[in-house]
C-alpha positions in Angstrom: -21.5 28.9 36.0 -21.4 25.3 33.8 -24.3 26.1 31.8 -24.6 24.9 28.0 -23.7 28.2 25.8 -20.7 29.0 28.0 -19.4 25.4 27.7 -20.1 25.6 24.0 -18.1 29.1 23.6 -15.2 27.7 25.6 -15.2 24.4 23.5 -15.4 26.8 20.1 -12.6 28.9 21.1 -10.4 25.7 22.1 -11.1 24.0 18.8 -10.2 27.0 16.8 -7.0 27.5 18.5 -6.1 23.8 18.4 -6.9 23.8 14.2 -4.5 27.0 14.2 -1.9 24.8 16.1 -2.1 21.5 14.8 -1.1 21.4 11.1 2.2 22.7 12.2 2.6 20.4 15.2 1.6 17.1 13.5 4.0 17.9 10.6 6.2 14.9 11.0 4.0 12.4 13.0 1.5 9.8 11.8 -1.5 11.9 12.7 -3.7 14.4 10.9 -5.8 17.5 12.1 -8.8 15.6 10.5 -7.9 12.3 12.6 -7.8 14.7 15.9 -11.4 16.5 15.6 -12.9 13.2 14.2 -12.1 11.8 17.4 -13.0 14.7 19.6 -16.1 14.6 17.9 -16.7 11.1 18.9 -15.6 11.5 22.7 -17.6 14.7 22.9 -20.5 13.1 21.9 -20.2 9.9 23.6 -19.5 11.3 26.8 -21.8 14.3 27.2 -25.1 13.0 26.4 -27.2 16.2 26.8 -25.4 17.7 23.1 -28.2 17.2 20.4 -28.2 14.3 18.1 -25.8 15.1 15.0 -28.2 12.7 12.7 -27.4 13.6 9.1 -30.6 11.6 8.1 -32.8 13.9 10.4 -30.6 17.1 9.6 -30.3 16.2 5.8 -30.7 20.2 4.9 -28.4 21.3 7.3 -25.7 18.9 6.2 -26.0 19.4 2.7 -25.6 23.2 2.9 -22.7 23.4 5.4 -20.8 20.4 3.4 -21.7 22.7 0.2 -20.0 25.7 1.7 -17.0 24.2 2.8 -16.4 22.2 -0.5 -16.8 25.3 -2.8 -14.6 27.2 -0.2 -11.9 24.8 -0.3 -12.0 24.7 -4.1 -11.4 28.3 -4.1 -8.2 28.1 -2.1 -7.0 24.7 -4.2 -7.6 26.7 -7.7 -5.6 29.9 -6.0 -2.6 27.6 -4.8 -1.8 26.2 -8.1 1.5 27.9 -9.5 1.3 25.7 -12.6 -0.5 27.1 -15.6 -3.1 25.1 -17.5 -2.1 23.1 -20.2 -2.5 19.8 -21.9 1.3 18.6 -21.1 1.6 20.5 -17.9 -1.4 19.1 -16.4 -1.0 15.6 -18.0 -1.2 14.0 -14.5 -4.4 15.7 -13.7 -6.4 14.4 -16.8 -5.1 11.2 -16.7 -6.5 11.1 -12.8 -9.7 12.5 -14.2 -10.4 10.9 -17.5 -9.1 7.4 -16.5 -9.0 6.6 -12.7 -11.9 8.3 -11.9 -14.5 6.5 -14.0 -12.8 3.1 -13.1 -13.4 3.9 -9.5 -16.9 4.7 -10.2 -17.4 1.3 -12.0 -15.4 -0.5 -9.5 -17.1 0.4 -6.8 -20.8 0.4 -8.3 -20.0 -3.4 -9.1 -18.7 -4.0 -5.4 -22.3 -2.2 -4.3 -24.2 -4.6 -6.6 -22.5 -7.8 -5.8 -21.4 -7.6 -2.4 -23.6 -4.8 -0.5 -27.0 -5.8 -2.2 -27.7 -2.5 -3.7 -29.8 -1.8 -6.6 -28.3 0.0 -9.6 -29.3 3.5 -8.4 -28.2 3.3 -4.8 -24.7 1.5 -6.1 -24.1 4.2 -8.7 -24.7 6.9 -6.0 -22.5 5.4 -3.5 -19.6 5.0 -6.1 -20.1 8.4 -7.3 -20.3 10.2 -4.2 -16.9 8.2 -3.1 -15.3 8.4 -6.6 -13.8 12.0 -6.1 -10.7 12.8 -4.1 -11.9 15.4 -1.5 -10.5 19.0 -1.9 -11.0 19.6 1.7 -9.4 16.6 3.6 -6.9 16.3 0.8 -5.3 19.6 2.1 -2.4 17.4 3.6 -1.1 16.2 0.6 -1.8 19.5 -1.4 0.6 22.3 -2.8 1.3 24.9 -0.4 0.9 28.8 -0.7 0.9 30.8 -4.1 4.4 31.2 -5.4 5.1 35.4 -5.4 8.3 35.1 -7.6 9.2 33.7 -10.8 11.9 31.4 -9.7 9.3 29.7 -7.5 6.7 29.4 -9.8 5.9 25.8 -11.5 8.1 24.1 -8.7 5.3 22.2 -7.4 6.1 18.3 -7.2 3.9 16.2 -9.3 2.4 14.3 -6.5 0.9 17.4 -4.4 0.2 19.3 -7.8 -1.6 16.1 -9.1 -3.8 15.6 -6.0 -4.4 19.3 -5.8 -5.7 20.0 -9.3 -7.6 16.5 -9.5 -9.5 17.5 -6.4 -10.2 20.8 -7.7 -11.8 19.3 -10.8 -13.3 16.1 -10.0 -15.9 17.2 -7.3 -17.4 18.7 -10.5 -17.0 15.8 -13.1 -18.8 13.7 -10.5 -21.9 15.2 -10.5 -23.1 14.0 -14.0 -23.0 10.3 -12.0 -24.9 11.6 -9.1 -27.5 12.8 -11.2 -27.6 9.7 -13.3 -28.2 7.9 -10.0 -30.9 10.0 -8.9 -32.6 9.6 -12.2 -32.6 5.6 -12.0 -33.7 6.0 -8.8 -37.0 7.7 -10.0 -37.5 6.2 -13.8 -35.4 3.0 -13.8 -32.4 1.8 -15.4 -33.8 1.8 -19.0 -31.6 3.8 -21.1 -34.3 4.9 -23.2 -36.1 6.6 -20.4 -33.2 8.7 -19.1 -30.0 8.9 -21.6 -31.2 12.0 -23.9 -32.0 14.3 -21.1 -28.9 13.2 -19.0 -26.5 13.6 -21.6 -27.5 16.7 -22.9 -28.5 18.5 -19.8 -26.6 16.8 -16.8 -23.5 16.4 -18.9 -23.1 18.6 -21.7 -25.0 21.9 -20.8 -24.0 22.0 -17.1 -20.2 21.2 -17.7 -20.1 23.7 -20.3 -22.1 26.3 -18.2 -19.5 25.6 -15.4 -16.4 25.9 -17.3 -17.6 29.2 -19.1 -19.1 31.0 -16.3 -15.8 30.1 -14.0 -13.4 31.4 -16.8 -15.9 34.6 -17.4 -16.1 35.2 -13.8 -12.6 34.7 -12.9 -11.3 37.1 -15.6 -13.9 40.0 -14.9 -12.6 39.7 -11.1 -8.8 39.4 -12.0 -9.3 42.4 -14.2 -11.0 44.4 -11.2 -8.4 43.0 -8.7 -5.6 43.9 -10.5 -6.2 46.5 -13.4 -9.2 48.5 -12.3 -8.8 52.2 -13.4 -10.4 53.6 -10.0 -7.9 53.2 -7.0 -10.6 52.3 -4.6 -11.6 49.2 -6.8 -8.1 47.7 -7.5 -8.3 45.5 -4.3 -5.0 44.1 -4.7 -3.2 47.4 -3.6 -5.6 47.1 -0.5 -4.7 43.5 0.7 -8.7 42.7 1.0 -8.5 39.1 1.5 -12.1 38.4 2.2 -12.9 39.3 -1.4 -11.9 35.8 -1.9 -15.2 34.5 -0.3 -17.3 37.2 -2.7 -15.5 35.2 -6.0 -16.2 32.0 -4.2 -20.1 32.6 -4.0 -20.4 34.7 -6.9 -19.2 32.0 -9.4 -21.1 29.5 -7.8 -24.2 31.3 -7.4 -24.1 32.8 -10.7 -23.4 29.2 -12.4 -26.1 27.4 -10.4 -28.4 30.1 -11.5 -27.8 29.0 -15.1 -28.2 25.4 -14.2 -24.2 24.7 -14.1 -21.9 22.9 -12.1 -21.0 25.4 -9.3 -18.2 23.2 -8.2 -16.5 23.4 -11.5 -17.1 27.0 -11.8 -15.6 27.8 -8.5 -12.3 26.3 -9.3 -12.1 27.4 -12.8 -12.5 30.9 -11.5 -10.0 30.3 -9.0 -7.4 29.4 -11.5 -8.3 32.0 -13.9 -7.5 34.5 -11.5 -4.6 32.9 -10.5 -3.3 33.3 -14.3 -3.7 36.9 -13.8 -0.4 38.7 -12.4 1.0 35.0 -12.0 3.5 36.2 -9.2 1.5 39.0 -7.6 1.5 38.7 -3.7 -2.3 39.3 -3.5 -2.9 35.9 -4.6 -1.2 35.0 -1.4 -3.4 37.0 0.6 -6.6 35.7 -1.1 -5.4 32.2 -0.5 -4.4 32.7 3.0 -8.0 34.0 3.9 -9.8 31.1 2.2 -7.5 28.2 3.8 -8.5 29.9 7.4 -12.0 29.9 6.5 -12.0 26.4 5.3 -10.2 25.1 8.4 -12.8 26.2 10.6 -15.7 24.8 8.5 -13.8 21.7 8.2 -13.5 21.6 12.0 -17.2 21.8 12.6 -18.3 18.8 10.0 -15.5 16.5 11.4 -16.8 17.1 15.0 -20.4 16.6 13.9 -19.3 13.6 12.0 -17.6 12.3 14.8 -20.6 13.0 17.2 -22.8 11.1 14.3 -20.5 8.0 14.5 -20.4 8.1 18.3 -24.8 8.2 18.0 -24.8 5.2 16.3 -24.4 6.2 12.4 -22.6 2.9 11.5 -24.7 0.9 13.8 -25.9 -1.4 10.6 -22.4 -1.8 9.4 -21.5 -5.3 8.9 -18.7 -7.2 8.0 -19.3 -6.9 4.2 -19.5 -3.0 4.3 -16.1 -3.2 6.2 -14.7 -5.2 3.3 -15.7 -3.1 1.0 -14.8 0.0 2.1 -11.2 -1.3 2.3 -11.4 -2.9 -0.7 -12.5 0.6 -2.4 -9.7 2.5 -0.4 -6.7 -0.1 -0.7 -7.4 -1.6 -3.9 -9.8 0.2 -6.1 -8.3 3.6 -5.9 -4.7 2.5 -6.0 -5.3 0.0 -8.9 -7.3 2.5 -11.0 -4.7 5.4 -10.0 -1.9 3.2 -11.1 -3.6 2.2 -14.5 -4.7 6.1 -15.0 -1.1 7.2 -14.9 0.9 4.3 -16.6 2.9 5.9 -19.3 2.7 9.5 -17.8 5.6 11.5 -16.8 5.4 10.5 -12.9 8.0 8.0 -11.4 7.3 4.9 -9.9 7.2 6.1 -6.3 5.3 9.3 -7.3 2.5 7.0 -8.9 2.2 5.1 -6.1 1.6 8.1 -3.7 -0.9 9.7 -6.2 -2.7 6.4 -6.5 -3.0 5.5 -3.0 -3.9 9.2 -1.7 -7.4 9.5 -2.7 -8.6 10.7 0.2 -12.3 10.7 0.4 -14.2 13.3 2.9 -16.6 16.3 2.6 -17.6 16.3 -1.1 -18.9 12.7 -0.4 -21.4 13.9 2.2 -22.5 16.7 0.4 -23.1 14.5 -2.9 -25.1 11.7 -0.5 -27.2 14.5 1.1 -27.8 16.1 -2.2 -29.2 12.7 -4.1 -31.3 11.9 -1.1 -33.1 15.0 -1.1 -33.6 14.9 -4.9 -33.7 11.0 -5.7 -36.1 8.4 -4.3 -33.9 5.6 -2.5 -36.6 4.6 -0.3 -35.7 3.6 3.2 -32.2 3.2 2.2 -30.6 6.6 3.6 -29.6 4.9 6.7 -27.9 2.2 4.9 -26.2 4.4 2.4 -25.3 7.2 5.2 -23.4 4.4 7.3 -21.2 3.1 4.5 -20.5 6.6 3.3 -19.7 7.9 6.7 -17.6 4.4 7.3 -15.5 5.0 4.3 -14.8 8.6 4.9 -13.9 7.5 8.5 -11.6 4.9 7.4 -9.9 7.2 4.8 -9.5 9.9 7.3 -7.7 7.5 9.6 -5.7 5.5 7.0 -4.6 8.3 5.0 -4.2 10.5 8.1 -1.8 8.2 9.5 0.1 7.7 6.2 0.3 11.1 4.9 3.2 12.4 6.6 5.8 9.8 6.8 5.5 8.9 3.3 5.5 12.5 2.1 8.4 13.3 4.1 10.1 10.2 2.4 9.0 11.2 -1.2 10.7 14.7 -0.3 13.7 13.2 0.9 14.3 10.8 -1.8 13.3 13.9 -4.4 16.1 15.7 -2.6 18.8 13.0 -2.8 18.0 12.3 -6.5 18.4 16.0 -7.6 21.6 16.0 -5.6 22.9 13.2 -7.3 22.1 14.3 -10.8 23.2 18.1 -10.7 25.1 18.3 -7.4 22.7 20.9 -6.3 22.2 21.0 -2.3 18.7 22.7 -2.8 15.3 20.7 -3.1 14.4 20.5 -6.5 10.1 19.7 -5.8 9.6 18.4 -9.6 12.2 16.1 -9.9 10.4 12.7 -10.6 11.2 9.8 -7.9 
């Protein structure tokens, strides 16, 4: 009766049901869905010793590909959700977070790794590059909602949700050159003459250019197919076929990776390009809904396994230095970097604090670490690196999960109050700075 497969089926069914209910149930509470499933994974693997060990070091390839799929699905969802057209001024907050805040985070955490964790340059840079991006998966708690399908709803995202969504969509790919740099340093050493020409020419210029171009062209082609195909059977927007969002995700990612480009960037750019076509068409909501449900399912699996890895000793080697550095990164380095990056922008002071604070770390960090350990030469540091990255991700899930709903709800109330004071309008003005 109580056989392993039966228990797993029942647990999987319960987990999926809970994943569907939790986001709405926890909307106004100091908890988040990632917190619940991380804790559930810890409890399950601690109380049921017969469950196989989810050690990320022993199963590096599985972790790599599971996290990879989860991230690219999340990137497609993030791109489809953005109502605001791409532009230098419209996306000013995004460019500031990407061009100033993220490099400052990489530099800051690299120095902390060198000074306080005793890591070599390659390992310290790897940790920093892995943890610098705001995660597109776990940051869904502070991202924009469904795509607008009416003109009066478009371009109404508040700056915090828009900034975090667009930042998470692009910075996963933009962190990749630094991950490659860490890998190269681990192989050939830190002497710039040994790595700079190839790294800059291939890993920076070529891969970024291919990612942007391939994503744009794939998005244009698919948008034409979805909305303007001459054959009725191919005009998928008329048939509400949401699962083709997965086809778009894999197609953009696979083609770009074949051309040695950054597939993460391509997927997000592809999604934004599709979103720009027939901007208020209801089909965008269909595509986004399918991707969002798949992303939630994959997130549940990864968080349960991460919780299980923690319960089985992933953080066994963590000491006071690692805890202090992790807290310093989450509570000092990212907030200060974000604040400096946003100075002089169009955000209000409270929005600037929220954008700086909610630099959520998650699934993307796990992917980058697994990828680099498979490609680089980090000696016997794998367990040490996994312990620290796992610690930062777990702390981010708890700290940001406990503060997301209270702080975002507070911002929404302040924004509504200011809009009423300025215009006398009783309705919410989502893009009013506060």
